[in-house]
C-alpha positions as a LaTeX table, in Angstrom:
\begin{tabular}{lrrr}
\hline
Residue & $x$ (\AA) & $y$ (\AA) & $z$ (\AA) \\
\hline
Unk1 & 80.91 & 45.98 & $-8.12$ \\
Unk2 & 81.18 & 49.09 & $-8.73$ \\
Unk3 & 79.69 & 50.81 & $-12.13$ \\
Unk4 & 83.47 & 51.17 & $-13.58$ \\
Unk5 & 83.74 & 46.95 & $-12.62$ \\
Unk6 & 80.49 & 46.15 & $-14.26$ \\
Unk7 & 81.03 & 47.85 & $-17.30$ \\
Unk8 & 84.41 & 46.36 & $-17.33$ \\
Unk9 & 82.93 & 42.85 & $-17.32$ \\
Unk10 & 80.34 & 43.43 & $-19.97$ \\
Unk11 & 83.00 & 44.53 & $-22.08$ \\
Unk12 & 85.01 & 41.52 & $-21.62$ \\
Unk13 & 82.42 & 39.00 & $-22.18$ \\
Unk14 & 81.93 & 41.33 & $-25.33$ \\
Unk15 & 85.20 & 40.66 & $-26.17$ \\
Unk16 & 84.57 & 37.09 & $-26.12$ \\
Unk17 & 81.92 & 37.15 & $-27.80$ \\
Unk18 & 83.26 & 40.13 & $-30.96$ \\
Unk19 & 86.81 & 39.82 & $-31.17$ \\
Unk20 & 86.49 & 41.96 & $-34.58$ \\
Unk21 & 84.54 & 44.23 & $-33.16$ \\
Unk22 & 86.01 & 48.28 & $-31.44$ \\
Unk23 & 84.57 & 47.75 & $-28.03$ \\
Unk24 & 86.15 & 51.74 & $-27.20$ \\
Unk25 & 84.24 & 52.30 & $-29.94$ \\
Unk26 & 80.90 & 51.46 & $-28.92$ \\
Unk27 & 77.58 & 53.86 & $-27.74$ \\
Unk28 & 76.66 & 53.53 & $-24.03$ \\
Unk29 & 73.18 & 54.30 & $-24.82$ \\
Unk30 & 73.29 & 52.16 & $-28.16$ \\
Unk31 & 71.33 & 48.46 & $-29.03$ \\
Unk32 & 74.30 & 46.95 & $-28.18$ \\
Unk33 & 72.62 & 43.87 & $-31.31$ \\
Unk34 & 72.89 & 47.20 & $-33.48$ \\
Unk35 & 75.64 & 48.12 & $-32.83$ \\
Unk36 & 77.52 & 44.01 & $-33.12$ \\
Unk37 & 75.22 & 42.72 & $-35.49$ \\
Unk38 & 74.04 & 40.16 & $-32.91$ \\
Unk39 & 72.67 & 37.51 & $-33.55$ \\
Unk40 & 69.79 & 35.14 & $-31.34$ \\
Unk41 & 72.60 & 32.72 & $-30.42$ \\
Unk42 & 75.81 & 35.99 & $-29.43$ \\
Unk43 & 73.34 & 37.68 & $-26.44$ \\
Unk44 & 72.78 & 34.00 & $-25.18$ \\
Unk45 & 76.04 & 33.19 & $-24.87$ \\
Unk46 & 77.14 & 37.29 & $-23.64$ \\
Unk47 & 73.53 & 36.13 & $-20.43$ \\
Unk48 & 75.89 & 32.77 & $-19.77$ \\
Unk49 & 79.24 & 35.09 & $-19.83$ \\
Unk50 & 77.42 & 37.77 & $-17.73$ \\
Unk51 & 76.12 & 35.39 & $-15.52$ \\
Unk52 & 79.69 & 33.38 & $-15.16$ \\
Unk53 & 81.54 & 35.68 & $-14.49$ \\
Unk54 & 79.24 & 37.55 & $-11.92$ \\
Unk55 & 77.20 & 34.61 & $-10.78$ \\
Unk56 & 73.75 & 36.64 & $-11.80$ \\
Unk57 & 70.61 & 34.17 & $-12.94$ \\
Unk58 & 69.95 & 36.13 & $-15.62$ \\
Unk59 & 66.21 & 35.35 & $-17.01$ \\
Unk60 & 65.20 & 35.09 & $-20.71$ \\
Unk61 & 62.33 & 37.50 & $-19.91$ \\
Unk62 & 65.15 & 40.39 & $-19.09$ \\
Unk63 & 67.72 & 39.56 & $-21.56$ \\
Unk64 & 65.69 & 43.72 & $-23.22$ \\
Unk65 & 66.75 & 45.68 & $-19.89$ \\
Unk66 & 70.81 & 44.32 & $-21.15$ \\
Unk67 & 70.30 & 45.52 & $-24.26$ \\
Unk68 & 73.00 & 48.79 & $-24.08$ \\
Unk69 & 75.68 & 48.97 & $-22.18$ \\
Unk70 & 74.13 & 51.27 & $-20.05$ \\
Unk71 & 71.03 & 48.81 & $-19.32$ \\
Unk72 & 72.95 & 46.61 & $-18.36$ \\
Unk73 & 75.11 & 48.12 & $-16.05$ \\
Unk74 & 71.60 & 49.52 & $-14.97$ \\
Unk75 & 70.45 & 46.27 & $-14.16$ \\
Unk76 & 73.20 & 44.23 & $-13.37$ \\
Unk77 & 74.64 & 47.06 & $-10.53$ \\
Unk78 & 71.39 & 45.89 & $-7.92$ \\
Unk79 & 71.90 & 42.44 & $-8.47$ \\
Unk80 & 75.47 & 41.50 & $-8.55$ \\
Unk81 & 76.48 & 40.56 & $-5.04$ \\
Unk82 & 78.89 & 43.98 & $-3.48$ \\
Unk83 & 77.64 & 46.36 & $-5.88$ \\
\hline
\end{tabular}
């Protein structure tokens, strides 16, 4: 997967969690919790959705490494098969 494909997966999952969000307005360097007002359940659902879409296990200890869109892409880049 390319970085753009990984980004698209994360955005698709985010769209399911926060359908009212304008995802094209996201600043990829800013914390997703702050930008989208996500709570801990939303973050858990985000990680589950990314796991379902990519097959990558994301341990809870690594959630801080997925804080922003850029962080998520960087984290997943080395873990997604074929990335």
